[in-house]
N, C-alpha and C positions, 0 to 999 in steps of 0.2 A: 627171613625169606618169606615171600608172599605165597598165597595160595596158588597163583597162576603163573609163577616164576619159571616153572618147567615148561611152559608153553612158547616162551620167547626164545628166538634163536640168538645166541651170543656169538659175537664175532671173535674168531680165534686171536690169541695174543700175538702170534706170529704176523698175522695179517695187519694188525694195529701197529706193530713195531716196523713193518715195511712201509706203511703209509707215512709214518712219522720220519723215516729215513729219507723218503722222497722229498718230503718237505724241507728237511734239513739240507739236502743236496741242492735242490732248487734255490734255496735261499743263499747258500755259499756261491753258486754260479753267478746269481744276480749281483752279488756283493763284489765279487771279483772284477766284474766288468766284462766287456766283450773281447778284450784281447787275450789271446792264448799265452800259455806260459813260455813258449818258444820264441816269441818275438824279441825280447832283449838278446838272446843268444844269436838269433839271426842278424840282428843289427850289428853286433860285434863282429861276427864273421864276415859280413859284407864290407864293413870298415877295413878289416884286415886284407881283404883281396884288393880293395879299391887303392890302399896304401902302397901296394906293390907297384903300381903304376903312376899314381898321383899323390902328392903330399896334401892331405886334407886334415882338418880338425875333427875332433870326436863328435861334434855337434853337426857335422856336415851330412851325416847319413840319418835319416828318419824313416822308420818302418811302422805303418799303421794298417790296421785291418778295418776296412769300411763295410759295414753291413748295408745291403741294398735288398731288402725283402728277404727272401730265402737264400740269397746269394751273398757270398763274402768276397771282397775285392782287397788283395794285398797291394797297398800303396807304398812304393819305395821312392824316396826323394833324396837326391845326392846333389849337394852344393859344391861345384867344382870352383877351384881358384881362378880368378879372372886372368891372371898372368900365367901362361903356360910355362914360363921359365922357373916356376916354383916346383915344378914336378921333378 
């Protein structure tokens, strides 16, 4: 311990831990990507509803979240069969 150590203000341990947690959470969010966790579930549910009316493949429904500045747009694309008799 130095002679003037008592004059310096030490940052509380809780504040340091809070700052570290913020960094970890920000890193996890950036690594996860921009798509929320609910998109795969939303895609499955949309596919189930569409299948009530039209026979479609699993790949026929695509759900994406597109970021435009501060706004997010939910893009839903459904590829319907060319022959309506397949319904």
